[in-house]
PDB file of N, CA, C and O in Angstrom:
ATOM      1  N   GLY A   1       5.680   8.680   7.753  1.00  0.00           N
ATOM      2  CA  GLY A   1       4.267   8.627   7.592  1.00  0.00           C
ATOM      3  C   GLY A   1       3.860   7.504   6.651  1.00  0.00           C
ATOM      4  O   GLY A   1       4.691   6.877   5.993  1.00  0.00           O
ATOM      5  N   SER A   2       2.598   7.281   6.612  1.00  0.00           N
ATOM      6  CA  SER A   2       2.024   6.257   5.741  1.00  0.00           C
ATOM      7  C   SER A   2       1.454   6.930   4.499  1.00  0.00           C
ATOM      8  O   SER A   2       0.676   7.876   4.613  1.00  0.00           O
ATOM      9  N   PRO A   3       1.830   6.457   3.317  1.00  0.00           N
ATOM     10  CA  PRO A   3       1.315   7.053   2.087  1.00  0.00           C
ATOM     11  C   PRO A   3      -0.109   6.570   1.803  1.00  0.00           C
ATOM     12  O   PRO A   3      -0.310   5.597   1.076  1.00  0.00           O
ATOM     13  N   ASN A   4      -1.085   7.254   2.380  1.00  0.00           N
ATOM     14  CA  ASN A   4      -2.472   6.807   2.283  1.00  0.00           C
ATOM     15  C   ASN A   4      -2.971   6.711   0.847  1.00  0.00           C
ATOM     16  O   ASN A   4      -3.714   5.786   0.517  1.00  0.00           O
ATOM     17  N   ALA A   5      -2.581   7.640  -0.007  1.00  0.00           N
ATOM     18  CA  ALA A   5      -3.048   7.583  -1.402  1.00  0.00           C
ATOM     19  C   ALA A   5      -2.570   6.296  -2.071  1.00  0.00           C
ATOM     20  O   ALA A   5      -3.305   5.690  -2.851  1.00  0.00           O
ATOM     21  N   ALA A   6      -1.348   5.880  -1.769  1.00  0.00           N
ATOM     22  CA  ALA A   6      -0.822   4.632  -2.339  1.00  0.00           C
ATOM     23  C   ALA A   6      -1.602   3.435  -1.792  1.00  0.00           C
ATOM     24  O   ALA A   6      -1.940   2.522  -2.545  1.00  0.00           O
ATOM     25  N   LEU A   7      -1.886   3.434  -0.504  1.00  0.00           N
ATOM     26  CA  LEU A   7      -2.657   2.337   0.093  1.00  0.00           C
ATOM     27  C   LEU A   7      -4.065   2.279  -0.496  1.00  0.00           C
ATOM     28  O   LEU A   7      -4.580   1.195  -0.773  1.00  0.00           O
ATOM     29  N   GLU A   8      -4.682   3.434  -0.687  1.00  0.00           N
ATOM     30  CA  GLU A   8      -6.024   3.473  -1.266  1.00  0.00           C
ATOM     31  C   GLU A   8      -6.005   2.954  -2.703  1.00  0.00           C
ATOM     32  O   GLU A   8      -6.894   2.203  -3.105  1.00  0.00           O
ATOM     33  N   ALA A   9      -5.000   3.348  -3.472  1.00  0.00           N
ATOM     34  CA  ALA A   9      -4.895   2.874  -4.856  1.00  0.00           C
ATOM     35  C   ALA A   9      -4.738   1.353  -4.888  1.00  0.00           C
ATOM     36  O   ALA A   9      -5.412   0.671  -5.659  1.00  0.00           O
ATOM     37  N   LEU A  10      -3.847   0.828  -4.049  1.00  0.00           N
ATOM     38  CA  LEU A  10      -3.629  -0.620  -4.003  1.00  0.00           C
ATOM     39  C   LEU A  10      -4.901  -1.356  -3.588  1.00  0.00           C
ATOM     40  O   LEU A  10      -5.210  -2.420  -4.124  1.00  0.00           O
ATOM     41  N   ALA A  11      -5.634  -0.790  -2.638  1.00  0.00           N
ATOM     42  CA  ALA A  11      -6.882  -1.414  -2.190  1.00  0.00           C
ATOM     43  C   ALA A  11      -7.886  -1.518  -3.332  1.00  0.00           C
ATOM     44  O   ALA A  11      -8.710  -2.432  -3.364  1.00  0.00           O
ATOM     45  N   CYS A  12      -7.810  -0.578  -4.266  1.00  0.00           N
ATOM     46  CA  CYS A  12      -8.717  -0.585  -5.434  1.00  0.00           C
ATOM     47  C   CYS A  12      -8.142  -1.379  -6.594  1.00  0.00           C
ATOM     48  O   CYS A  12      -8.743  -1.424  -7.668  1.00  0.00           O
ATOM     49  N   GLY A  13      -6.990  -2.003  -6.399  1.00  0.00           N
ATOM     50  CA  GLY A  13      -6.385  -2.798  -7.460  1.00  0.00           C
ATOM     51  C   GLY A  13      -5.603  -1.982  -8.464  1.00  0.00           C
ATOM     52  O   GLY A  13      -5.276  -2.472  -9.545  1.00  0.00           O
ATOM     53  N   THR A  14      -5.296  -0.734  -8.118  1.00  0.00           N
ATOM     54  CA  THR A  14      -4.563   0.146  -9.022  1.00  0.00           C
ATOM     55  C   THR A  14      -3.088   0.134  -8.672  1.00  0.00           C
ATOM     56  O   THR A  14      -2.722   0.491  -7.552  1.00  0.00           O
ATOM     57  N   PRO A  15      -2.233  -0.266  -9.599  1.00  0.00           N
ATOM     58  CA  PRO A  15      -0.791  -0.241  -9.335  1.00  0.00           C
ATOM     59  C   PRO A  15      -0.315   1.185  -9.037  1.00  0.00           C
ATOM     60  O   PRO A  15      -0.921   2.158  -9.488  1.00  0.00           O
ATOM     61  N   VAL A  16       0.751   1.293  -8.290  1.00  0.00           N
ATOM     62  CA  VAL A  16       1.285   2.580  -7.844  1.00  0.00           C
ATOM     63  C   VAL A  16       2.665   2.809  -8.450  1.00  0.00           C
ATOM     64  O   VAL A  16       3.486   1.894  -8.525  1.00  0.00           O
ATOM     65  N   ILE A  17       2.903   4.035  -8.876  1.00  0.00           N
ATOM     66  CA  ILE A  17       4.219   4.480  -9.314  1.00  0.00           C
ATOM     67  C   ILE A  17       4.624   5.583  -8.348  1.00  0.00           C
ATOM     68  O   ILE A  17       3.875   6.540  -8.155  1.00  0.00           O
ATOM     69  N   ALA A  18       5.801   5.460  -7.739  1.00  0.00           N
ATOM     70  CA  ALA A  18       6.209   6.455  -6.749  1.00  0.00           C
ATOM     71  C   ALA A  18       7.722   6.618  -6.735  1.00  0.00           C
ATOM     72  O   ALA A  18       8.472   5.710  -7.092  1.00  0.00           O
ATOM     73  N   LEU A  19       8.142   7.795  -6.314  1.00  0.00           N
ATOM     74  CA  LEU A  19       9.561   8.008  -6.075  1.00  0.00           C
ATOM     75  C   LEU A  19       9.934   7.327  -4.768  1.00  0.00           C
ATOM     76  O   LEU A  19       9.141   7.307  -3.827  1.00  0.00           O
ATOM     77  N   GLU A  20      11.134   6.771  -4.707  1.00  0.00           N
ATOM     78  CA  GLU A  20      11.567   6.046  -3.506  1.00  0.00           C
ATOM     79  C   GLU A  20      11.558   6.913  -2.259  1.00  0.00           C
ATOM     80  O   GLU A  20      11.447   6.398  -1.147  1.00  0.00           O
ATOM     81  N   GLU A  21      11.673   8.228  -2.433  1.00  0.00           N
ATOM     82  CA  GLU A  21      11.719   9.132  -1.284  1.00  0.00           C
ATOM     83  C   GLU A  21      10.379   9.279  -0.579  1.00  0.00           C
ATOM     84  O   GLU A  21      10.323   9.760   0.553  1.00  0.00           O
ATOM     85  N   ALA A  22       9.298   8.870  -1.240  1.00  0.00           N
ATOM     86  CA  ALA A  22       7.973   8.999  -0.627  1.00  0.00           C
ATOM     87  C   ALA A  22       7.930   8.167   0.653  1.00  0.00           C
ATOM     88  O   ALA A  22       8.224   6.972   0.623  1.00  0.00           O
ATOM     89  N   GLY A  23       7.574   8.772   1.749  1.00  0.00           N
ATOM     90  CA  GLY A  23       7.584   8.117   3.050  1.00  0.00           C
ATOM     91  C   GLY A  23       6.797   6.829   3.097  1.00  0.00           C
ATOM     92  O   GLY A  23       5.610   6.816   2.773  1.00  0.00           O
ATOM     93  N   GLY A  24       7.436   5.747   3.494  1.00  0.00           N
ATOM     94  CA  GLY A  24       6.779   4.466   3.705  1.00  0.00           C
ATOM     95  C   GLY A  24       6.547   3.620   2.463  1.00  0.00           C
ATOM     96  O   GLY A  24       6.161   2.457   2.581  1.00  0.00           O
ATOM     97  N   ILE A  25       6.771   4.167   1.286  1.00  0.00           N
ATOM     98  CA  ILE A  25       6.439   3.425   0.061  1.00  0.00           C
ATOM     99  C   ILE A  25       7.382   2.251  -0.177  1.00  0.00           C
ATOM    100  O   ILE A  25       6.962   1.229  -0.719  1.00  0.00           O
ATOM    101  N   VAL A  26       8.636   2.375   0.211  1.00  0.00           N
ATOM    102  CA  VAL A  26       9.589   1.275   0.013  1.00  0.00           C
ATOM    103  C   VAL A  26       9.161   0.065   0.842  1.00  0.00           C
ATOM    104  O   VAL A  26       9.249  -1.073   0.379  1.00  0.00           O
ATOM    105  N   GLU A  27       8.698   0.313   2.069  1.00  0.00           N
ATOM    106  CA  GLU A  27       8.241  -0.775   2.932  1.00  0.00           C
ATOM    107  C   GLU A  27       6.975  -1.424   2.378  1.00  0.00           C
ATOM    108  O   GLU A  27       6.832  -2.645   2.426  1.00  0.00           O
ATOM    109  N   ILE A  28       6.067  -0.622   1.859  1.00  0.00           N
ATOM    110  CA  ILE A  28       4.843  -1.168   1.282  1.00  0.00           C
ATOM    111  C   ILE A  28       5.165  -1.994   0.043  1.00  0.00           C
ATOM    112  O   ILE A  28       4.598  -3.068  -0.157  1.00  0.00           O
ATOM    113  N   ALA A  29       6.071  -1.494  -0.785  1.00  0.00           N
ATOM    114  CA  ALA A  29       6.464  -2.227  -1.997  1.00  0.00           C
ATOM    115  C   ALA A  29       7.035  -3.591  -1.635  1.00  0.00           C
ATOM    116  O   ALA A  29       6.790  -4.575  -2.334  1.00  0.00           O
ATOM    117  N   ALA A  30       7.796  -3.653  -0.547  1.00  0.00           N
ATOM    118  CA  ALA A  30       8.403  -4.922  -0.123  1.00  0.00           C
ATOM    119  C   ALA A  30       7.357  -5.914   0.371  1.00  0.00           C
ATOM    120  O   ALA A  30       7.613  -7.118   0.381  1.00  0.00           O
ATOM    121  N   GLN A  31       6.188  -5.435   0.779  1.00  0.00           N
ATOM    122  CA  GLN A  31       5.154  -6.301   1.348  1.00  0.00           C
ATOM    123  C   GLN A  31       4.068  -6.691   0.352  1.00  0.00           C
ATOM    124  O   GLN A  31       3.251  -7.562   0.653  1.00  0.00           O
ATOM    125  N   THR A  32       4.036  -6.079  -0.809  1.00  0.00           N
ATOM    126  CA  THR A  32       2.962  -6.371  -1.756  1.00  0.00           C
ATOM    127  C   THR A  32       3.125  -7.766  -2.339  1.00  0.00           C
ATOM    128  O   THR A  32       4.238  -8.178  -2.664  1.00  0.00           O
ATOM    129  N   PRO A  33       2.015  -8.499  -2.472  1.00  0.00           N
ATOM    130  CA  PRO A  33       2.095  -9.870  -2.968  1.00  0.00           C
ATOM    131  C   PRO A  33       2.470  -9.962  -4.450  1.00  0.00           C
ATOM    132  O   PRO A  33       3.009 -10.980  -4.886  1.00  0.00           O
ATOM    133  N   LYS A  34       2.193  -8.918  -5.224  1.00  0.00           N
ATOM    134  CA  LYS A  34       2.531  -8.935  -6.646  1.00  0.00           C
ATOM    135  C   LYS A  34       3.650  -7.924  -6.897  1.00  0.00           C
ATOM    136  O   LYS A  34       3.517  -6.753  -6.540  1.00  0.00           O
ATOM    137  N   PRO A  35       4.741  -8.363  -7.502  1.00  0.00           N
ATOM    138  CA  PRO A  35       5.879  -7.465  -7.701  1.00  0.00           C
ATOM    139  C   PRO A  35       5.569  -6.239  -8.556  1.00  0.00           C
ATOM    140  O   PRO A  35       6.234  -5.213  -8.411  1.00  0.00           O
ATOM    141  N   CYS A  36       4.588  -6.316  -9.431  1.00  0.00           N
ATOM    142  CA  CYS A  36       4.266  -5.189 -10.306  1.00  0.00           C
ATOM    143  C   CYS A  36       3.300  -4.201  -9.645  1.00  0.00           C
ATOM    144  O   CYS A  36       2.933  -3.201 -10.262  1.00  0.00           O
ATOM    145  N   ALA A  37       2.887  -4.459  -8.412  1.00  0.00           N
ATOM    146  CA  ALA A  37       1.910  -3.597  -7.755  1.00  0.00           C
ATOM    147  C   ALA A  37       2.470  -2.209  -7.466  1.00  0.00           C
ATOM    148  O   ALA A  37       1.746  -1.219  -7.561  1.00  0.00           O
ATOM    149  N   VAL A  38       3.751  -2.128  -7.116  1.00  0.00           N
ATOM    150  CA  VAL A  38       4.383  -0.838  -6.819  1.00  0.00           C
ATOM    151  C   VAL A  38       5.651  -0.720  -7.643  1.00  0.00           C
ATOM    152  O   VAL A  38       6.543  -1.564  -7.558  1.00  0.00           O
ATOM    153  N   THR A  39       5.722   0.328  -8.435  1.00  0.00           N
ATOM    154  CA  THR A  39       6.927   0.630  -9.202  1.00  0.00           C
ATOM    155  C   THR A  39       7.644   1.762  -8.499  1.00  0.00           C
ATOM    156  O   THR A  39       7.107   2.863  -8.376  1.00  0.00           O
ATOM    157  N   LEU A  40       8.856   1.498  -8.039  1.00  0.00           N
ATOM    158  CA  LEU A  40       9.653   2.514  -7.360  1.00  0.00           C
ATOM    159  C   LEU A  40      10.618   3.146  -8.350  1.00  0.00           C
ATOM    160  O   LEU A  40      11.290   2.447  -9.108  1.00  0.00           O
ATOM    161  N   CYS A  41      10.681   4.455  -8.338  1.00  0.00           N
ATOM    162  CA  CYS A  41      11.547   5.195  -9.253  1.00  0.00           C
ATOM    163  C   CYS A  41      12.557   6.013  -8.448  1.00  0.00           C
ATOM    164  O   CYS A  41      12.234   6.568  -7.398  1.00  0.00           O
ATOM    165  N   ARG A  42      13.772   6.074  -8.957  1.00  0.00           N
ATOM    166  CA  ARG A  42      14.825   6.855  -8.294  1.00  0.00           C
ATOM    167  C   ARG A  42      14.863   8.296  -8.784  1.00  0.00           C
ATOM    168  O   ARG A  42      15.263   9.196  -8.045  1.00  0.00           O
ATOM    169  N   THR A  43      14.448   8.516 -10.024  1.00  0.00           N
ATOM    170  CA  THR A  43      14.509   9.857 -10.607  1.00  0.00           C
ATOM    171  C   THR A  43      13.167  10.226 -11.228  1.00  0.00           C
ATOM    172  O   THR A  43      12.313   9.371 -11.463  1.00  0.00           O
ATOM    173  N   MET A  44      13.006  11.509 -11.483  1.00  0.00           N
ATOM    174  CA  MET A  44      11.775  11.953 -12.125  1.00  0.00           C
ATOM    175  C   MET A  44      11.685  11.419 -13.549  1.00  0.00           C
ATOM    176  O   MET A  44      10.586  11.153 -14.034  1.00  0.00           O
ATOM    177  N   ASP A  45      12.814  11.259 -14.226  1.00  0.00           N
ATOM    178  CA  ASP A  45      12.787  10.676 -15.572  1.00  0.00           C
ATOM    179  C   ASP A  45      12.248   9.246 -15.535  1.00  0.00           C
ATOM    180  O   ASP A  45      11.434   8.867 -16.378  1.00  0.00           O
ATOM    181  N   GLU A  46      12.701   8.448 -14.557  1.00  0.00           N
ATOM    182  CA  GLU A  46      12.175   7.085 -14.406  1.00  0.00           C
ATOM    183  C   GLU A  46      10.670   7.123 -14.132  1.00  0.00           C
ATOM    184  O   GLU A  46       9.911   6.316 -14.668  1.00  0.00           O
ATOM    185  N   PHE A  47      10.254   8.063 -13.299  1.00  0.00           N
ATOM    186  CA  PHE A  47       8.840   8.208 -12.953  1.00  0.00           C
ATOM    187  C   PHE A  47       8.019   8.515 -14.209  1.00  0.00           C
ATOM    188  O   PHE A  47       6.990   7.887 -14.457  1.00  0.00           O
ATOM    189  N   LEU A  48       8.486   9.486 -14.994  1.00  0.00           N
ATOM    190  CA  LEU A  48       7.764   9.871 -16.208  1.00  0.00           C
ATOM    191  C   LEU A  48       7.710   8.729 -17.220  1.00  0.00           C
ATOM    192  O   LEU A  48       6.687   8.536 -17.878  1.00  0.00           O
ATOM    193  N   ASN A  49       8.789   7.979 -17.351  1.00  0.00           N
ATOM    194  CA  ASN A  49       8.794   6.824 -18.255  1.00  0.00           C
ATOM    195  C   ASN A  49       7.811   5.757 -17.791  1.00  0.00           C
ATOM    196  O   ASN A  49       7.117   5.151 -18.607  1.00  0.00           O
ATOM    197  N   ALA A  50       7.751   5.527 -16.479  1.00  0.00           N
ATOM    198  CA  ALA A  50       6.798   4.548 -15.943  1.00  0.00           C
ATOM    199  C   ALA A  50       5.365   5.003 -16.213  1.00  0.00           C
ATOM    200  O   ALA A  50       4.504   4.187 -16.542  1.00  0.00           O
ATOM    201  N   MET A  51       5.112   6.302 -16.074  1.00  0.00           N
ATOM    202  CA  MET A  51       3.770   6.841 -16.335  1.00  0.00           C
ATOM    203  C   MET A  51       3.376   6.659 -17.802  1.00  0.00           C
ATOM    204  O   MET A  51       2.208   6.413 -18.106  1.00  0.00           O
ATOM    205  N   LYS A  52       4.337   6.778 -18.699  1.00  0.00           N
ATOM    206  CA  LYS A  52       4.048   6.620 -20.126  1.00  0.00           C
ATOM    207  C   LYS A  52       3.619   5.186 -20.460  1.00  0.00           C
ATOM    208  O   LYS A  52       2.920   4.960 -21.448  1.00  0.00           O
ATOM    209  N   ASN A  53       4.034   4.235 -19.645  1.00  0.00           N
ATOM    210  CA  ASN A  53       3.745   2.825 -19.907  1.00  0.00           C
ATOM    211  C   ASN A  53       2.477   2.319 -19.217  1.00  0.00           C
ATOM    212  O   ASN A  53       2.160   1.132 -19.295  1.00  0.00           O
ATOM    213  N   VAL A  54       1.756   3.210 -18.548  1.00  0.00           N
ATOM    214  CA  VAL A  54       0.529   2.812 -17.854  1.00  0.00           C
ATOM    215  C   VAL A  54      -0.538   2.454 -18.881  1.00  0.00           C
ATOM    216  O   VAL A  54      -0.760   3.178 -19.852  1.00  0.00           O
ATOM    217  N   LYS A  55      -1.185   1.332 -18.645  1.00  0.00           N
ATOM    218  CA  LYS A  55      -2.267   0.883 -19.520  1.00  0.00           C
ATOM    219  C   LYS A  55      -3.596   1.091 -18.808  1.00  0.00           C
ATOM    220  O   LYS A  55      -3.717   0.844 -17.608  1.00  0.00           O
ATOM    221  N   LYS A  56      -4.571   1.542 -19.549  1.00  0.00           N
ATOM    222  CA  LYS A  56      -5.891   1.771 -18.980  1.00  0.00           C
ATOM    223  C   LYS A  56      -6.561   0.441 -18.676  1.00  0.00           C
ATOM    224  O   LYS A  56      -6.543  -0.480 -19.493  1.00  0.00           O
ATOM    225  N   ALA A  57      -7.152   0.355 -17.491  1.00  0.00           N
ATOM    226  CA  ALA A  57      -7.874  -0.853 -17.100  1.00  0.00           C
ATOM    227  C   ALA A  57      -9.357  -0.655 -17.412  1.00  0.00           C
ATOM    228  O   ALA A  57      -9.915   0.410 -17.148  1.00  0.00           O
ATOM    229  N   GLY A  58      -9.972  -1.658 -17.959  1.00  0.00           N
ATOM    230  CA  GLY A  58     -11.368  -1.539 -18.335  1.00  0.00           C
ATOM    231  C   GLY A  58     -12.326  -2.262 -17.411  1.00  0.00           C
ATOM    232  O   GLY A  58     -13.529  -2.283 -17.670  1.00  0.00           O
ATOM    233  N   ARG A  59     -11.824  -2.852 -16.344  1.00  0.00           N
ATOM    234  CA  ARG A  59     -12.712  -3.604 -15.456  1.00  0.00           C
ATOM    235  C   ARG A  59     -12.215  -3.494 -14.016  1.00  0.00           C
ATOM    236  O   ARG A  59     -11.113  -3.012 -13.755  1.00  0.00           O
ATOM    237  N   GLU A  60     -13.043  -3.947 -13.103  1.00  0.00           N
ATOM    238  CA  GLU A  60     -12.671  -3.916 -11.699  1.00  0.00           C
ATOM    239  C   GLU A  60     -11.527  -4.902 -11.461  1.00  0.00           C
ATOM    240  O   GLU A  60     -11.510  -5.994 -12.029  1.00  0.00           O
ATOM    241  N   ARG A  61     -10.592  -4.513 -10.631  1.00  0.00           N
ATOM    242  CA  ARG A  61      -9.434  -5.359 -10.342  1.00  0.00           C
ATOM    243  C   ARG A  61      -9.416  -5.753  -8.869  1.00  0.00           C
ATOM    244  O   ARG A  61      -9.927  -5.017  -8.025  1.00  0.00           O
ATOM    245  N   PRO A  62      -8.838  -6.896  -8.557  1.00  0.00           N
ATOM    246  CA  PRO A  62      -8.731  -7.297  -7.153  1.00  0.00           C
ATOM    247  C   PRO A  62      -7.717  -6.419  -6.422  1.00  0.00           C
ATOM    248  O   PRO A  62      -6.825  -5.831  -7.032  1.00  0.00           O
ATOM    249  N   SER A  63      -7.873  -6.349  -5.134  1.00  0.00           N
ATOM    250  CA  SER A  63      -6.990  -5.543  -4.301  1.00  0.00           C
ATOM    251  C   SER A  63      -5.541  -6.011  -4.412  1.00  0.00           C
ATOM    252  O   SER A  63      -5.271  -7.208  -4.509  1.00  0.00           O
ATOM    253  N   LEU A  64      -4.625  -5.067  -4.398  1.00  0.00           N
ATOM    254  CA  LEU A  64      -3.188  -5.340  -4.373  1.00  0.00           C
ATOM    255  C   LEU A  64      -2.592  -4.979  -3.016  1.00  0.00           C
ATOM    256  O   LEU A  64      -1.375  -5.010  -2.835  1.00  0.00           O
ATOM    257  N   LEU A  65      -3.447  -4.641  -2.078  1.00  0.00           N
ATOM    258  CA  LEU A  65      -3.028  -4.181  -0.764  1.00  0.00           C
ATOM    259  C   LEU A  65      -2.317  -5.285   0.012  1.00  0.00           C
ATOM    260  O   LEU A  65      -2.803  -6.415   0.056  1.00  0.00           O
ATOM    261  N   PRO A  66      -1.158  -4.971   0.631  1.00  0.00           N
ATOM    262  CA  PRO A  66      -0.503  -5.964   1.484  1.00  0.00           C
ATOM    263  C   PRO A  66      -1.445  -6.389   2.620  1.00  0.00           C
ATOM    264  O   PRO A  66      -2.232  -5.585   3.119  1.00  0.00           O
ATOM    265  N   GLY A  67      -1.353  -7.643   3.012  1.00  0.00           N
ATOM    266  CA  GLY A  67      -2.256  -8.215   4.005  1.00  0.00           C
ATOM    267  C   GLY A  67      -2.376  -7.449   5.303  1.00  0.00           C
ATOM    268  O   GLY A  67      -3.466  -7.365   5.870  1.00  0.00           O
ATOM    269  N   GLN A  68      -1.288  -6.893   5.783  1.00  0.00           N
ATOM    270  CA  GLN A  68      -1.343  -6.209   7.079  1.00  0.00           C
ATOM    271  C   GLN A  68      -2.227  -4.962   7.053  1.00  0.00           C
ATOM    272  O   GLN A  68      -2.627  -4.479   8.113  1.00  0.00           O
ATOM    273  N   TYR A  69      -2.539  -4.436   5.886  1.00  0.00           N
ATOM    274  CA  TYR A  69      -3.379  -3.254   5.763  1.00  0.00           C
ATOM    275  C   TYR A  69      -4.837  -3.593   5.463  1.00  0.00           C
ATOM    276  O   TYR A  69      -5.666  -2.686   5.397  1.00  0.00           O
ATOM    277  N   ARG A  70      -5.169  -4.847   5.282  1.00  0.00           N
ATOM    278  CA  ARG A  70      -6.561  -5.227   5.021  1.00  0.00           C
ATOM    279  C   ARG A  70      -7.384  -5.028   6.295  1.00  0.00           C
ATOM    280  O   ARG A  70      -6.902  -5.247   7.407  1.00  0.00           O
ATOM    281  N   TYR A  71      -8.628  -4.611   6.105  1.00  0.00           N
ATOM    282  CA  TYR A  71      -9.422  -4.205   7.265  1.00  0.00           C
ATOM    283  C   TYR A  71      -9.576  -5.299   8.307  1.00  0.00           C
ATOM    284  O   TYR A  71      -9.626  -4.995   9.499  1.00  0.00           O
ATOM    285  N   THR A  72      -9.651  -6.556   7.903  1.00  0.00           N
ATOM    286  CA  THR A  72      -9.814  -7.626   8.895  1.00  0.00           C
ATOM    287  C   THR A  72      -8.586  -7.724   9.799  1.00  0.00           C
ATOM    288  O   THR A  72      -8.714  -7.969  10.999  1.00  0.00           O
ATOM    289  N   ASN A  73      -7.414  -7.536   9.234  1.00  0.00           N
ATOM    290  CA  ASN A  73      -6.188  -7.578  10.038  1.00  0.00           C
ATOM    291  C   ASN A  73      -6.045  -6.330  10.901  1.00  0.00           C
ATOM    292  O   ASN A  73      -5.558  -6.410  12.028  1.00  0.00           O
ATOM    293  N   VAL A  74      -6.461  -5.186  10.387  1.00  0.00           N
ATOM    294  CA  VAL A  74      -6.409  -3.947  11.169  1.00  0.00           C
ATOM    295  C   VAL A  74      -7.347  -4.050  12.365  1.00  0.00           C
ATOM    296  O   VAL A  74      -6.999  -3.621  13.465  1.00  0.00           O
ATOM    297  N   ILE A  75      -8.539  -4.619  12.156  1.00  0.00           N
ATOM    298  CA  ILE A  75      -9.490  -4.795  13.254  1.00  0.00           C
ATOM    299  C   ILE A  75      -8.895  -5.687  14.338  1.00  0.00           C
ATOM    300  O   ILE A  75      -9.030  -5.395  15.526  1.00  0.00           O
ATOM    301  N   LYS A  76      -8.241  -6.766  13.938  1.00  0.00           N
ATOM    302  CA  LYS A  76      -7.616  -7.676  14.915  1.00  0.00           C
ATOM    303  C   LYS A  76      -6.564  -6.940  15.741  1.00  0.00           C
ATOM    304  O   LYS A  76      -6.460  -7.150  16.949  1.00  0.00           O
ATOM    305  N   GLU A  77      -5.788  -6.084  15.090  1.00  0.00           N
ATOM    306  CA  GLU A  77      -4.752  -5.333  15.808  1.00  0.00           C
ATOM    307  C   GLU A  77      -5.377  -4.352  16.804  1.00  0.00           C
ATOM    308  O   GLU A  77      -4.890  -4.212  17.926  1.00  0.00           O
ATOM    309  N   PHE A  78      -6.448  -3.678  16.396  1.00  0.00           N
ATOM    310  CA  PHE A  78      -7.136  -2.780  17.319  1.00  0.00           C
ATOM    311  C   PHE A  78      -7.734  -3.553  18.492  1.00  0.00           C
ATOM    312  O   PHE A  78      -7.693  -3.079  19.627  1.00  0.00           O
ATOM    313  N   GLU A  79      -8.281  -4.724  18.233  1.00  0.00           N
ATOM    314  CA  GLU A  79      -8.841  -5.538  19.311  1.00  0.00           C
ATOM    315  C   GLU A  79      -7.758  -5.931  20.312  1.00  0.00           C
ATOM    316  O   GLU A  79      -8.004  -5.941  21.518  1.00  0.00           O
ATOM    317  N   LYS A  80      -6.563  -6.253  19.822  1.00  0.00           N
ATOM    318  CA  LYS A  80      -5.441  -6.585  20.719  1.00  0.00           C
ATOM    319  C   LYS A  80      -5.089  -5.387  21.593  1.00  0.00           C
ATOM    320  O   LYS A  80      -4.870  -5.532  22.796  1.00  0.00           O
ATOM    321  N   ILE A  81      -5.036  -4.208  20.989  1.00  0.00           N
ATOM    322  CA  ILE A  81      -4.693  -2.995  21.744  1.00  0.00           C
ATOM    323  C   ILE A  81      -5.733  -2.729  22.822  1.00  0.00           C
ATOM    324  O   ILE A  81      -5.388  -2.438  23.967  1.00  0.00           O
ATOM    325  N   ILE A  82      -7.005  -2.831  22.455  1.00  0.00           N
ATOM    326  CA  ILE A  82      -8.081  -2.578  23.428  1.00  0.00           C
ATOM    327  C   ILE A  82      -8.066  -3.598  24.532  1.00  0.00           C
ATOM    328  O   ILE A  82      -8.258  -3.250  25.697  1.00  0.00           O
ATOM    329  N   THR A  83      -7.839  -4.866  24.193  1.00  0.00           N
ATOM    330  CA  THR A  83      -7.760  -5.914  25.200  1.00  0.00           C
ATOM    331  C   THR A  83      -6.615  -5.649  26.162  1.00  0.00           C
ATOM    332  O   THR A  83      -6.775  -5.773  27.376  1.00  0.00           O
ATOM    333  N   ASN A  84      -5.462  -5.285  25.618  1.00  0.00           N
ATOM    334  CA  ASN A  84      -4.295  -4.997  26.467  1.00  0.00           C
ATOM    335  C   ASN A  84      -4.543  -3.791  27.368  1.00  0.00           C
ATOM    336  O   ASN A  84      -4.107  -3.785  28.519  1.00  0.00           O
ATOM    337  N   LEU A  85      -5.235  -2.772  26.865  1.00  0.00           N
ATOM    338  CA  LEU A  85      -5.554  -1.610  27.682  1.00  0.00           C
ATOM    339  C   LEU A  85      -6.512  -1.981  28.813  1.00  0.00           C
ATOM    340  O   LEU A  85      -6.349  -1.536  29.949  1.00  0.00           O
ATOM    341  N   ASN A  86      -7.506  -2.797  28.488  1.00  0.00           N
ATOM    342  CA  ASN A  86      -8.465  -3.223  29.507  1.00  0.00           C
ATOM    343  C   ASN A  86      -7.804  -4.083  30.579  1.00  0.00           C
ATOM    344  O   ASN A  86      -8.163  -3.980  31.752  1.00  0.00           O
ATOM    345  N   GLN A  87      -6.862  -4.915  30.208  1.00  0.00           N
ATOM    346  CA  GLN A  87      -6.175  -5.769  31.167  1.00  0.00           C
ATOM    347  C   GLN A  87      -5.209  -4.970  32.029  1.00  0.00           C
ATOM    348  O   GLN A  87      -4.944  -5.352  33.169  1.00  0.00           O
ATOM    349  N   ALA A  88      -4.684  -3.881  31.513  1.00  0.00           N
ATOM    350  CA  ALA A  88      -3.716  -3.062  32.239  1.00  0.00           C
ATOM    351  C   ALA A  88      -4.399  -2.109  33.212  1.00  0.00           C
ATOM    352  O   ALA A  88      -3.748  -1.594  34.121  1.00  0.00           O
ATOM    353  N   THR A  89      -5.686  -1.865  33.044  1.00  0.00           N
ATOM    354  CA  THR A  89      -6.418  -0.948  33.910  1.00  0.00           C
ATOM    355  C   THR A  89      -6.825  -1.676  35.173  1.00  0.00           C
ATOM    356  O   THR A  89      -7.471  -2.722  35.121  1.00  0.00           O
ATOM    357  N   PRO A  90      -6.429  -1.096  36.342  1.00  0.00           N
ATOM    358  CA  PRO A  90      -6.800  -1.759  37.620  1.00  0.00           C
ATOM    359  C   PRO A  90      -8.257  -1.628  37.961  1.00  0.00           C
ATOM    360  O   PRO A  90      -8.697  -2.132  38.994  1.00  0.00           O
TER     361      PRO A  90
END
């Protein structure tokens, strides 16, 4: 599955801390343009330590979302699917 909460956080410019077992998060981490956008943890102790180091943000931040999840790219993909369906219909 897709970790929607992680995608929503990244879209708002909020870095994500997650256990590696969370479905799809390893792939998203590999695609993020900034290496600090997703912190992957192997154990709960690593997770808790990462949480302790979180700094409060006082202003709006730019999106950290990987490009393939940005709405303009998603729209293009849907348009391709619809076009292909229309062409396949006799």
